[in-house]
C-alpha positions as CSV (number, residue, x, y, z in Angstrom):
1,M,-13.7,-26.4,-4.1
2,T,-10.9,-29.0,-3.9
3,N,-7.9,-29.1,-1.5
4,K,-10.2,-29.1,1.6
5,E,-7.5,-30.8,3.6
6,I,-4.9,-28.1,3.3
7,E,-3.6,-26.4,6.5
8,I,-1.4,-23.3,6.5
9,L,0.0,-22.8,10.0
10,V,1.5,-19.6,11.4
11,N,2.3,-18.6,15.0
12,E,0.1,-15.9,16.5
13,K,3.3,-13.9,17.5
14,D,4.9,-14.1,14.1
15,L,3.6,-10.7,13.0
16,G,5.5,-10.4,9.8
17,F,4.0,-13.5,8.1
18,L,0.7,-13.1,10.0
19,A,0.3,-9.6,8.5
20,T,0.7,-11.0,5.0
21,L,-1.7,-14.0,5.6
22,I,-4.3,-11.9,7.3
23,A,-4.4,-9.5,4.3
24,E,-4.6,-12.4,1.9
25,K,-6.9,-14.8,3.9
26,P,-5.9,-18.1,2.2
27,Y,-8.1,-21.1,2.6
28,G,-6.8,-23.4,5.3
29,L,-5.1,-20.6,7.4
30,K,-4.7,-21.6,11.0
31,I,-3.2,-19.3,13.6
32,V,-1.6,-21.4,16.3
33,K,-0.1,-20.7,19.8
34,E,2.7,-23.3,19.7
35,D,6.1,-22.5,18.3
36,L,6.8,-23.7,14.8
37,K,10.1,-24.9,13.2
38,S,9.4,-22.5,10.3
39,N,7.5,-19.3,10.0
40,V,4.8,-20.9,7.9
41,E,4.2,-24.7,7.6
42,I,1.9,-26.2,4.9
43,Y,0.2,-29.5,5.4
44,Y,-2.0,-31.7,3.2
45,Q,-3.9,-34.6,4.7
46,K,-1.9,-34.0,7.9
47,K,1.4,-34.5,6.0
48,K,3.9,-31.5,5.9
49,I,4.4,-30.6,2.2
50,G,6.3,-27.3,2.5
51,E,7.7,-24.6,4.7
52,L,8.5,-20.9,4.5
53,F,11.1,-19.4,6.7
54,D,13.2,-16.2,7.0
55,V,16.4,-15.4,8.7
56,T,14.8,-15.6,12.2
57,K,14.3,-19.4,11.7
58,L,17.4,-20.1,9.7
59,K,19.2,-22.0,12.5
60,N,16.4,-24.5,12.6
61,H,17.2,-25.5,9.0
62,L,20.7,-24.7,7.9
63,K,23.0,-25.0,10.9
64,T,26.1,-26.0,8.9
65,I,25.8,-23.7,5.9
66,K,27.8,-20.5,5.7
67,I,25.8,-17.3,5.4
68,R,27.1,-14.4,3.4
69,E,26.0,-10.9,4.5
70,K,25.7,-8.2,1.9
71,Y,24.1,-4.8,1.7
72,F,21.7,-4.1,-1.1
73,K,19.8,-1.0,-2.2
74,Y,17.5,-3.1,-4.2
75,L,17.1,-6.5,-6.0
76,L,15.3,-7.4,-9.1
77,P,13.4,-10.7,-9.4
78,E,15.1,-13.2,-11.7
79,E,13.7,-13.2,-15.2
80,K,11.3,-16.1,-16.0
81,S,10.9,-16.8,-12.3
82,L,7.6,-16.9,-10.4
83,Y,8.5,-13.6,-8.9
84,Y,9.4,-11.6,-12.0
85,G,6.1,-9.7,-12.2
86,I,6.1,-8.5,-8.6
87,D,8.3,-5.3,-8.5
88,I,11.7,-4.0,-7.7
89,F,12.5,-5.1,-4.1
90,D,13.7,-2.0,-2.3
91,I,15.9,-3.2,0.6
92,Y,18.4,-0.6,1.7
93,D,19.7,-3.2,4.3
94,I,21.7,-6.4,4.7
95,L,20.6,-9.7,3.3
96,Y,21.7,-13.0,4.7
97,L,22.6,-14.9,1.5
98,L,23.3,-18.6,0.7
99,A,26.4,-19.4,-1.3
100,Q,27.5,-16.8,-3.9
101,E,24.0,-16.1,-5.4
102,N,22.3,-12.8,-4.8
103,K,18.7,-13.8,-4.5
104,I,15.6,-12.4,-2.8
105,V,14.4,-16.0,-2.3
106,Y,15.9,-19.5,-2.2
107,F,14.2,-22.8,-3.0
108,L,15.5,-25.7,-1.0
109,E,13.4,-28.7,-2.1
110,N,10.0,-28.2,-0.4
111,K,11.3,-25.3,1.6
112,V,11.6,-21.6,0.8
113,Y,14.1,-19.3,2.5
114,F,13.9,-15.5,2.6
115,P,17.3,-13.9,3.4
116,F,15.8,-11.2,5.6
117,C,13.5,-10.7,8.6
118,L,10.0,-10.1,7.2
119,K,8.7,-8.5,10.4
120,D,11.5,-5.9,10.4
121,F,10.7,-5.0,6.7
122,L,7.0,-4.7,7.3
123,K,7.2,-2.7,10.5
124,N,9.8,-0.3,9.0
125,H,8.4,3.2,8.7
126,E,11.4,5.2,7.5
127,I,10.9,7.6,4.6
128,R,13.1,8.2,1.6
129,A,12.8,9.8,-1.8
130,K,12.2,7.4,-4.7
131,Y,11.7,7.6,-8.4
132,F,8.7,6.0,-10.0
133,Y,8.8,4.3,-13.5
134,F,7.5,5.9,-16.7
135,S,8.3,4.4,-20.1
136,L,9.5,7.8,-21.5
137,L,12.3,7.6,-18.9
138,K,11.1,10.8,-17.1
139,F,10.9,9.6,-13.6
140,P,8.8,11.6,-11.0
141,Y,9.8,11.2,-7.4
142,E,8.1,11.4,-4.0
143,F,9.1,10.9,-0.3
144,V,7.6,7.5,0.5
145,S,8.1,4.4,2.6
146,K,11.6,3.1,2.3
147,I,10.2,-0.4,2.0
148,N,7.5,-1.2,-0.5
149,K,5.7,-3.7,1.7
150,G,3.5,-5.0,-1.0
151,S,6.4,-6.5,-2.9
152,F,7.4,-8.6,0.1
153,R,3.8,-9.6,0.8
154,Q,3.5,-10.8,-2.8
155,L,6.8,-12.7,-2.5
156,V,5.5,-14.7,0.4
157,I,2.2,-15.5,-1.4
158,N,3.9,-16.5,-4.6
159,S,6.1,-18.9,-2.7
160,L,3.1,-20.4,-0.9
161,V,1.3,-20.8,-4.3
162,N,4.4,-22.5,-5.7
163,I,4.7,-25.1,-2.9
164,L,1.0,-26.0,-3.4
165,K,1.5,-26.2,-7.2
166,Q,4.5,-28.5,-6.8
167,N,2.1,-30.9,-4.9
168,N,-0.6,-30.6,-7.6
169,L,-2.7,-28.5,-5.4
170,S,-4.3,-25.1,-5.9
171,Y,-4.2,-22.0,-3.7
172,Y,-7.5,-20.5,-2.7
173,Y,-8.0,-17.1,-1.1
174,L,-10.8,-14.6,-0.4
175,P,-11.2,-12.2,-3.3
176,Y,-9.9,-8.7,-2.8
177,Y,-12.8,-7.0,-4.5
178,P,-16.6,-7.3,-4.4
179,E,-18.9,-8.9,-7.0
180,N,-16.1,-10.7,-8.9
181,Y,-14.4,-7.4,-10.0
182,S,-10.7,-7.6,-10.8
183,S,-9.7,-4.3,-9.2
184,V,-11.1,-1.1,-7.7
185,F,-10.5,2.5,-8.5
186,L,-10.4,5.0,-5.6
187,F,-9.9,8.8,-6.2
188,R,-8.7,10.8,-3.2
189,I,-8.6,14.6,-2.9
190,D,-6.5,16.3,-0.3
191,G,-8.1,19.7,0.3
192,D,-4.9,21.6,1.0
193,F,-5.6,25.3,1.5
194,A,-8.5,25.3,-1.0
195,T,-11.0,28.1,-1.1
196,Q,-14.7,27.6,-1.1
197,K,-14.9,28.7,-4.8
198,T,-12.2,26.2,-5.7
199,V,-13.9,23.3,-3.8
200,E,-17.3,24.1,-5.3
201,K,-15.8,24.0,-8.8
202,V,-14.1,20.7,-8.1
203,F,-17.3,19.1,-6.8
204,D,-19.2,20.3,-9.8
205,F,-16.6,18.9,-12.2
206,L,-16.5,15.5,-10.5
207,I,-20.3,15.3,-10.2
208,K,-20.6,15.9,-14.0
209,E,-18.0,13.2,-14.5
210,E,-20.3,10.9,-12.4
211,L,-17.4,9.8,-10.3
212,K,-17.4,8.6,-6.7
213,F,-14.6,10.2,-4.7
214,T,-13.3,10.8,-1.2
215,F,-12.5,14.4,-0.1
216,F,-10.1,14.7,2.9
217,V,-10.8,18.2,4.4
218,D,-8.2,20.7,5.5
219,V,-10.4,22.0,8.2
220,K,-8.7,25.3,9.2
221,S,-8.7,26.4,5.6
222,S,-12.3,25.4,5.2
223,V,-13.7,26.5,8.6
224,N,-15.9,29.2,7.1
225,F,-17.7,26.7,4.7
226,L,-17.7,23.4,6.5
227,K,-21.5,23.2,6.1
228,F,-20.9,22.8,2.4
229,F,-19.3,19.4,3.0
230,G,-22.2,18.3,5.3
231,E,-24.7,19.2,2.6
232,K,-22.7,17.4,-0.2
233,Q,-21.9,14.1,1.5
234,N,-23.8,11.1,0.0
235,E,-23.1,7.6,-1.2
236,K,-20.9,8.9,-4.0
237,I,-19.2,11.7,-2.1
238,D,-17.2,10.6,0.9
239,I,-16.0,13.3,3.3
240,Q,-13.1,12.5,5.7
241,L,-10.3,14.3,7.6
242,H,-7.0,15.6,6.3
243,C,-6.1,17.8,9.2
244,Y,-7.0,20.9,11.2
245,L,-3.5,22.5,10.8
246,H,-1.8,21.3,7.6
247,Y,1.2,19.8,9.3
248,L,2.1,16.5,11.0
249,D,4.2,16.8,14.1
250,K,6.3,14.1,15.7
251,E,4.9,14.7,19.2
252,K,1.8,12.8,20.2
253,E,0.1,15.7,22.1
254,K,0.4,18.1,19.2
255,I,-0.9,15.5,16.7
256,L,-3.8,14.8,19.1
257,R,-4.8,18.4,19.4
258,N,-4.6,18.8,15.6
259,L,-6.7,15.7,14.7
260,F,-9.2,16.1,17.6
261,K,-10.1,19.6,16.6
262,G,-10.5,18.8,13.0
263,K,-12.5,15.6,13.6
264,K,-14.8,17.4,16.2
265,L,-15.6,20.3,13.8
266,L,-16.6,17.9,11.1
267,E,-18.6,15.7,13.3
268,D,-20.4,18.8,14.8
269,I,-22.0,19.3,11.4
270,G,-23.1,15.7,11.1
271,I,-20.2,14.1,9.2
272,K,-19.2,10.8,10.6
273,I,-15.4,10.5,10.3
274,F,-13.9,7.1,9.7
275,G,-10.7,7.9,7.7
276,F,-7.7,10.1,7.8
277,A,-5.0,11.1,5.3
278,A,-2.0,12.9,6.8
279,P,-0.4,16.0,5.3
280,F,2.5,15.2,3.0
281,G,1.7,11.5,3.3
282,L,3.7,11.3,6.5
283,W,3.2,8.5,9.1
284,N,4.8,7.8,12.5
285,C,4.0,5.7,15.6
286,S,2.7,8.8,17.5
287,L,0.2,9.4,14.7
288,N,-0.9,5.7,15.0
289,E,-1.5,6.1,18.7
290,V,-3.7,9.2,18.1
291,L,-5.6,7.5,15.4
292,E,-6.4,4.6,17.7
293,E,-7.4,6.9,20.6
294,L,-9.7,8.9,18.4
295,E,-11.2,5.6,17.0
296,F,-10.4,6.1,13.3
297,S,-11.0,3.0,11.2
298,Y,-8.5,3.6,8.4
299,S,-5.7,5.9,7.3
300,S,-3.8,6.5,4.1
301,E,-0.1,7.6,4.1
302,F,2.4,6.7,1.4
303,G,5.0,7.4,4.1
304,F,4.0,4.0,5.5
305,D,3.2,2.1,2.3
306,Y,2.1,2.6,-1.3
307,D,0.8,0.7,-4.2
308,D,-0.5,-2.2,-2.1
309,L,-3.5,-3.9,-0.6
310,P,-4.9,-2.7,2.7
311,I,-2.5,-3.6,5.5
312,L,-2.4,-3.5,9.3
313,P,0.8,-1.7,10.5
314,I,2.9,-3.6,13.0
315,I,3.5,-1.5,16.2
316,T,6.3,-3.1,18.3
317,D,4.8,-6.5,19.0
318,R,1.1,-6.0,18.0
319,F,-1.0,-4.9,15.1
320,S,-2.4,-1.5,14.9
321,K,-6.2,-1.1,15.2
322,V,-6.2,1.2,12.2
323,W,-5.9,-0.1,8.7
324,Q,-3.7,1.5,6.1
325,I,-5.1,2.0,2.6
326,P,-2.0,2.6,0.4
327,I,-2.2,4.8,-2.6
328,H,0.0,5.6,-5.6
329,P,2.0,8.6,-4.3
330,I,2.6,10.6,-7.5
331,S,0.3,13.6,-7.9
332,I,0.0,15.9,-10.9
333,S,2.3,18.5,-9.2
334,R,5.2,16.1,-9.3
335,L,4.7,15.6,-13.1
336,K,4.3,19.4,-13.6
337,T,7.7,19.9,-11.9
338,L,9.3,17.7,-14.5
339,K,7.6,19.7,-17.2
340,F,5.4,16.8,-18.4
341,S,3.1,17.8,-21.2
342,I,-0.7,17.1,-20.9
343,K,-0.2,14.0,-23.2
344,E,2.6,12.7,-21.0
345,M,0.6,13.2,-17.8
346,V,-2.2,11.1,-19.2
347,A,0.2,8.5,-20.5
348,Y,1.9,8.3,-17.0
349,Y,-1.4,7.5,-15.3
350,Q,-2.6,5.2,-18.0
351,E,0.6,3.2,-17.6
352,Y,0.2,3.1,-13.8
353,I,-3.5,2.0,-14.2
354,L,-2.6,-0.8,-16.6
355,R,0.3,-2.1,-14.6
356,T,-1.7,-2.1,-11.4
357,Y,-4.7,-3.7,-13.0
358,H,-2.7,-6.6,-14.4
359,K,-1.0,-7.1,-11.0
360,G,-4.5,-7.3,-9.4
361,Y,-3.9,-4.4,-7.0
362,P,-6.2,-1.6,-6.1
363,I,-5.9,1.5,-8.4
364,I,-5.8,4.5,-6.1
365,I,-4.6,8.0,-7.0
366,Y,-4.8,11.3,-5.3
367,A,-4.9,15.0,-6.3
368,H,-5.4,18.5,-4.8
369,P,-8.3,20.7,-5.8
370,Q,-6.0,23.3,-7.5
371,E,-4.5,20.5,-9.7
372,I,-7.9,19.3,-10.8
373,L,-8.9,22.8,-11.9
374,A,-5.6,23.4,-13.6
375,F,-5.6,20.1,-15.6
376,P,-9.3,19.0,-16.0
377,E,-8.5,17.4,-19.4
378,V,-6.0,15.1,-17.7
379,F,-8.5,13.9,-15.1
380,K,-11.2,13.5,-17.7
381,E,-8.9,11.2,-19.7
382,I,-8.0,9.2,-16.5
383,F,-11.6,8.7,-15.5
384,S,-12.6,7.8,-19.1
385,F,-9.7,5.3,-19.2
386,V,-10.8,3.7,-16.0
387,K,-14.4,3.4,-17.0
388,N,-13.4,1.5,-20.1
389,F,-12.5,-1.4,-17.9
390,S,-15.7,-3.4,-17.1
391,Q,-13.8,-5.3,-14.3
392,I,-12.8,-2.2,-12.3
393,K,-15.3,-1.1,-9.7
394,I,-15.2,2.6,-8.7
395,M,-15.6,3.1,-4.9
396,T,-15.0,5.6,-2.2
397,F,-12.3,5.0,0.5
398,T,-14.9,4.3,3.2
399,E,-16.9,2.0,0.9
400,F,-13.8,0.0,0.1
401,F,-12.7,-0.2,3.7
402,E,-16.2,-1.5,4.7
403,W,-15.9,-4.1,2.0
404,W,-12.5,-5.1,3.2
405,Q,-13.9,-5.7,6.7
406,K,-16.8,-7.7,5.4
407,R,-14.8,-10.0,3.1
408,G,-13.5,-11.9,6.0
409,Q,-17.0,-13.0,6.9
410,T,-17.6,-14.8,3.5
411,E,-16.6,-18.2,2.3
412,N,-16.4,-17.2,-1.3
413,Y,-12.9,-18.5,-2.0
414,Q,-11.4,-18.4,-5.5
415,E,-8.3,-20.0,-7.0
416,K,-5.2,-17.9,-7.3
417,K,-3.4,-17.7,-10.6
418,F,0.2,-16.7,-11.0
419,N,0.9,-13.1,-11.9
420,L,1.8,-12.9,-15.6
421,F,2.7,-9.3,-15.6
422,K,6.3,-8.6,-16.7
423,L,8.4,-5.7,-15.4
424,P,9.9,-3.3,-18.0
425,S,13.4,-4.4,-18.9
426,N,14.8,-1.0,-18.0
427,I,13.0,-0.5,-14.6
428,K,16.3,-0.7,-12.8
429,Y,17.1,2.8,-14.0
430,I,14.8,4.2,-11.3
431,R,17.2,3.0,-8.6
432,K,20.5,3.5,-10.5
433,N,21.2,7.3,-10.1
434,E,19.9,8.7,-6.9
435,F,22.4,11.5,-6.3
436,Y,19.7,14.2,-7.1
437,L,17.3,12.5,-4.6
438,K,20.0,12.5,-1.9
439,I,20.2,16.3,-2.2
440,K,16.4,16.6,-2.1
441,S,16.2,14.3,0.9
442,F,18.8,16.4,2.8
443,I,16.9,19.6,2.1
444,W,13.6,17.9,3.0
445,N,14.9,16.5,6.3
446,F,16.6,19.9,7.2
447,N,13.3,21.7,6.7
448,R,11.4,19.1,8.8
449,I,13.9,19.5,11.7
450,R,13.8,23.3,11.5
451,K,9.9,23.4,11.6
452,T,9.7,21.2,14.6
453,K,12.1,23.3,16.7
């Protein structure tokens, strides 16, 4: 490997940029205690060749330039730019712009300026309803993280790659996936209110499909047949916790009682619990505290993040001890609500898989037992489509998490190539008309408040 004299410096307290770089693990990363002029400084042969900074470091660089503040719902990357293949940048906040240009990133010779506070975006855990793209212009929606954290992480990495490229240097990082695979496929099942008969049929179906999967148990609904899960768990069938009661409260003590009871009942029959997936994909800081206290290793809530690499949540001024494994939030039920045909359902997931594969992200979908039995032909097509990719490794959640932990112990760096994926030209439509979603959000929030009283 070349470029051995590269150093990428970030302060240990700069959690926004540190979260991005910890997930990426670039060659030359050094976490320092001293304050830096920029958020990230790049050196080659001890000479500074570039800097990345956001609005928190703006005064160190642009003291005399006027800043224009403007609220944005979203921004699209500029066409033919190094950022065009990332995604829509959901913002729903003020950006601190230079001149009259509305940009998500500014190039200033060997410096890159981001007109926002990265830490604030990455620690944001607000939820809102969002549409998700489909080429037939039938857009399913889900209540997900307001900020798609992966798009901002990739923005930082592409900027870092660009600075190195301008200096005729390559960017090296630790591969995201084992054995030189290009992506992984994880299938998650949330066992909401499923009967024993339903669960047994689902397991039989997936075993015949020869598919690894992770089943998150709704314990109260399954309390009379928990031994079934203990008997079935093996290297291809991963059993983890969904809940005891199928609800996520905002109060820590209620969450603790819920998770403790569910975890204990599963562990009493010999199932070691590492992971959790909250009902409705919800996430909050109280949940994180409980997950840490009960020593969970990972969690998976699209209310915190979706369509991204594993990420450590930022909790005030520290990282959580519990990793997030983000998934794609659209289940079959959302497509059914929009009256998708079988063919359209298959096409939606095939588009998602292709898009995610070409972006180099993990391909992770979820379903409920009742959906699998109602639409087996859809899932057969999805699994067959995935298996046609020789560079996609099928894993369980726990297996992928264990790999993610081990990858930091290797020195198997590889060169990063720029993402050549192009966004659909009409992708902006999913953020144009959100009146219907505002109504749905009002009803959803009203019901949440009513249930917690």
